[in-house]
C-alpha positions in Angstrom: 74.9 60.2 -91.2 73.7 62.4 -88.3 70.0 61.8 -89.0 67.8 58.8 -89.9 64.8 60.0 -91.8 63.3 56.7 -92.8 59.4 56.7 -92.8 58.1 55.8 -89.4 61.2 56.9 -87.5 62.1 60.1 -85.9 65.5 61.8 -86.1 66.7 60.0 -82.9 65.6 56.6 -84.2 62.4 56.4 -82.1 58.8 56.2 -83.4 57.4 59.2 -85.2 55.6 61.6 -83.0 53.6 64.8 -83.3 56.8 66.8 -83.8 58.0 64.7 -86.7 56.9 67.2 -89.3 58.9 70.0 -87.8 61.8 67.6 -87.5 61.7 66.9 -91.3 61.7 70.6 -91.9 64.8 71.0 -89.7 66.5 68.2 -91.6 65.6 69.8 -94.9 67.0 73.1 -93.8 70.2 71.4 -92.6 70.6 69.7 -95.9 70.4 73.0 -97.8 73.0 74.5 -95.4 75.3 71.5 -95.7 75.0 71.4 -99.5 75.9 75.1 -99.8 78.8 74.7 -97.4 80.1 71.8 -99.6 79.7 73.9 -102.7 81.7 76.7 -101.2 84.4 74.3 -100.0 84.9 72.8 -103.4 84.7 76.2 -105.1 87.4 77.5 -102.7 89.6 74.5 -103.6 89.9 73.4 -100.0 92.1 70.3 -99.2 90.8 66.9 -100.3 90.9 65.5 -96.8 88.5 68.2 -95.6 86.1 67.8 -98.5 86.0 64.0 -97.9 85.4 64.6 -94.2 82.5 66.8 -95.1 81.1 64.4 -97.7 81.3 61.5 -95.3 79.8 63.1 -92.2 77.0 65.3 -93.5 73.7 64.9 -95.4 73.2 67.1 -98.4 70.1 66.1 -100.4 67.2 63.8 -100.8 67.6 60.5 -102.7 65.1 58.7 -104.9 63.6 57.0 -101.8 63.0 60.3 -100.0 65.8 60.0 -97.6 68.4 62.5 -96.6 71.7 61.3 -98.1 75.4 62.2 -98.4 76.8 63.0 -101.8 78.1 60.0 -103.7 81.6 60.0 -105.3 79.8 60.6 -108.6 78.0 63.7 -107.3 81.2 65.0 -105.6 83.0 64.6 -109.0 80.4 66.8 -110.6 81.2 69.6 -108.1 85.0 69.1 -108.7 84.4 69.4 -112.5 82.4 72.6 -112.2 85.0 74.3 -110.0 88.0 72.7 -111.6 89.2 71.2 -108.4 91.7 68.8 -110.0 93.2 67.3 -106.9 89.8 66.3 -105.6 88.8 64.9 -109.0 92.0 62.9 -109.2 91.4 61.5 -105.7 87.8 60.5 -106.4 88.7 58.8 -109.7 91.6 57.0 -108.1 89.7 55.9 -105.0 86.3 55.2 -106.5 86.9 54.6 -110.2 83.5 53.2 -111.0 81.4 54.9 -108.3 82.8 58.3 -109.4 81.7 57.7 -113.0 78.3 56.1 -112.1 75.1 57.9 -112.8 74.3 60.5 -110.1 71.0 60.6 -108.3 67.9 61.9 -110.0 68.4 65.5 -108.7 71.7 65.7 -110.5 70.7 64.6 -114.0 67.9 65.0 -116.5 68.0 61.6 -118.2 68.7 57.9 -117.4 71.8 57.6 -119.5 75.2 56.9 -118.0 76.9 59.6 -116.0 77.3 63.0 -117.6 80.9 63.5 -116.3 82.7 63.3 -119.7 80.3 65.8 -121.4 80.5 68.1 -118.4 84.3 68.0 -118.6 84.1 69.0 -122.3 81.5 71.7 -121.7 83.6 73.4 -119.0 86.9 72.7 -120.9 88.4 70.8 -117.9 91.2 69.3 -120.0 93.2 68.1 -117.0 90.2 66.3 -115.3 89.1 64.9 -118.7 92.6 63.3 -119.1 92.2 61.8 -115.6 88.8 60.4 -116.5 90.1 58.9 -119.7 93.0 57.3 -117.9 90.6 55.8 -115.4 88.4 54.2 -118.0 91.3 52.6 -119.8 91.0 49.5 -117.5 87.2 49.3 -118.0 85.8 46.6 -120.3 85.5 47.8 -123.8 81.7 47.9 -123.8 81.6 49.9 -120.5 84.3 52.3 -121.7 82.5 53.0 -125.0 79.2 53.5 -123.2 80.8 56.3 -121.2 82.6 57.9 -124.2 79.7 57.7 -126.6 77.0 58.6 -124.1 74.2 60.7 -125.7 73.4 63.8 -123.8 70.1 65.3 -122.8 68.0 66.4 -125.8 67.3 69.8 -124.1 70.9 70.6 -123.0 73.1 68.8 -125.5 70.7 68.1 -128.4 71.0 64.4 -128.0 74.7 64.6 -129.1 77.8 62.9 -127.7 80.7 64.5 -126.1 82.3 64.9 -129.5 79.3 67.0 -130.6 79.8 69.2 -127.5 83.5 69.6 -128.3 82.6 70.7 -131.9 79.8 73.0 -130.7 82.0 74.8 -128.2 85.2 74.6 -130.2 87.2 72.5 -127.8 90.1 71.0 -129.9 92.0 69.6 -126.9 89.0 67.8 -125.6 88.1 66.5 -129.1 91.6 65.1 -129.7 91.6 63.4 -126.3 88.2 61.8 -126.9 89.1 60.7 -130.4 92.4 59.2 -129.3 90.7 57.2 -126.6 88.3 55.7 -129.0 85.2 57.9 -129.0 83.1 57.2 -132.1 83.0 60.1 -134.7 80.2 58.6 -136.7 77.3 58.9 -134.2 74.5 61.3 -134.9 72.9 63.8 -132.6 69.2 64.5 -132.2 69.2 66.5 -135.4 70.8 63.7 -137.4 74.3 65.3 -137.7 77.6 63.6 -137.1 80.2 65.8 -135.3 81.9 66.5 -138.7 78.6 67.6 -140.3 77.8 69.7 -137.2 81.2 71.4 -137.5 80.8 72.1 -141.2 77.4 73.7 -140.5 79.0 75.9 -137.8 81.8 76.9 -140.2 79.3 77.8 -142.9 77.3 79.9 -140.5 80.4 81.7 -139.1 81.6 82.4 -142.6 78.3 84.1 -143.5 78.6 87.8 -143.8 77.6 89.9 -140.7 75.4 92.3 -142.8 73.3 89.4 -144.0 72.7 88.3 -140.5 71.9 91.8 -139.4 69.3 92.1 -142.2 67.7 88.8 -141.1 67.6 90.0 -137.5 65.9 93.2 -138.5 63.4 91.4 -140.6 62.3 89.1 -137.8 62.5 91.8 -135.1 64.0 89.3 -132.8 67.3 90.3 -131.1 68.0 86.7 -130.3 68.6 86.0 -134.0 71.4 88.6 -134.3 74.6 86.9 -135.5 78.0 88.5 -135.8 81.1 87.1 -137.4 83.1 85.3 -134.7 86.7 86.3 -133.9 89.5 85.0 -136.0 90.7 82.8 -133.2 87.4 81.0 -133.0 87.4 80.4 -136.7 90.9 79.0 -136.5 89.9 76.7 -133.6 87.1 75.3 -135.7 89.4 74.7 -138.6 91.7 72.9 -136.2 88.7 70.8 -135.0 88.0 69.9 -138.7 91.6 68.8 -139.2 91.4 66.5 -136.1 88.1 65.0 -137.2 89.6 64.3 -140.7 92.3 62.1 -139.1 89.7 59.9 -137.4 86.9 59.9 -140.1 86.7 57.1 -142.6 86.9 58.0 -146.3 83.4 58.8 -147.6 81.9 59.3 -144.2 81.4 63.0 -144.9 79.2 62.4 -147.9 76.0 63.8 -146.3 77.7 67.2 -146.3 78.3 67.0 -150.0 75.2 69.1 -151.0 76.0 71.8 -148.5 79.6 72.1 -149.7 78.7 72.1 -153.4 75.8 74.5 -152.8 78.3 77.4 -152.2 81.4 76.0 -153.8 83.6 79.1 -154.0 83.0 80.1 -150.4 83.9 76.7 -149.1 87.0 76.4 -151.4 88.3 79.7 -149.9 87.5 78.6 -146.4 88.8 75.1 -146.5 91.4 75.1 -149.2 91.0 73.2 -152.5 92.4 69.9 -151.3 90.3 69.6 -148.2 87.2 70.8 -150.1 87.7 68.2 -152.8 87.9 65.4 -150.3 85.1 66.5 -148.0 82.8 67.0 -151.0 83.6 63.6 -152.3 85.2 64.8 -155.5 88.6 63.3 -154.8 90.3 60.9 -152.4 92.2 62.4 -149.5 95.9 63.3 -150.0 98.6 60.8 -149.3 99.6 63.0 -146.3 96.1 62.8 -144.8 96.0 59.1 -145.4 99.4 58.6 -143.8 98.4 60.7 -140.7 95.1 58.8 -140.4 97.1 55.5 -140.2 99.7 57.0 -137.9 97.3 58.4 -135.2 95.0 55.4 -135.3 97.8 53.0 -134.5 98.1 54.5 -131.0 96.1 52.5 -128.6 93.9 54.3 -126.1 96.2 52.9 -123.3 99.1 55.1 -124.6 97.2 58.2 -125.7 98.3 61.0 -125.6 101.7 60.1 -124.1 102.7 58.3 -127.4 102.2 61.5 -129.4 105.7 62.6 -128.4 107.0 59.7 -130.4 105.2 60.7 -133.6 106.4 63.1 -136.3 103.3 65.3 -136.0 102.4 68.1 -138.4 102.5 71.7 -137.2 98.7 72.0 -136.8 98.8 69.3 -134.0 101.8 70.5 -132.1 100.3 73.6 -130.3 97.7 71.4 -128.6 98.1 71.3 -124.8 96.7 68.0 -123.6 98.1 68.4 -120.1 95.4 70.7 -118.7 98.1 73.2 -117.5 97.0 76.1 -119.7 
């Protein structure tokens, strides 16, 4: 690093003198300039070798000990995720598999949980980088891998939910399928006490509500933030696809907490879900033989062969349009 900013030392390594305060200000200003230059370089998808040269030779921020520091591979990966720099993300994960997925410094996170990279990939819909992350963690010990996949997010940003909750919230079927296929746990609850399936059903129920009713509620409260409109048909179809995917990885009876909500407006849910799916989710009948067969089929694929082994399976039509390559 160009500067040593340890307490008691000046920028040139000698004892601190009267000018040390101005020197610290100079270093802080340089950190801000370097950080913005790195941000621009990643945003502009500059070559990996140039980005790594910048990361290794500059200082960008202050660490927990109050020292000017370079970006870690973990922090660089966050930049690559935000700007979808797939080549840089692949390089970082291949060269520093554990360091790239380690928790970033305090200035890059709002909690002490393991690194936020998986949830961020889902939030920004970076399917290609998510695939690379999941390939990287295949060789991790099971406990370490599950800790990354099932990490609970910040209560303020992600409601204490997992990456599966984020995928359901933002209607990301490709991300959801990748996470489920690599072993993410669909039975965990968010800060509100909902599993991903229950959260998705609540969203579907909200979306299916009539727009006039929402407008009346908004007018009554006088708060424009409560205004709700019926989502586009495409969004509704994506959420129904999310539901189909969750059904494949959810144990029979695991959806029972949603029973009251489904039975509370039975006709509307029957129209939205179809009779067979409604009956099973409401706990009124077992899943069909087709659903049970598909559950067994997809869960026989080990995380080490997912999603490549999908090509060997006789998948139903609702799974075939999924693009898990990140090209789209």
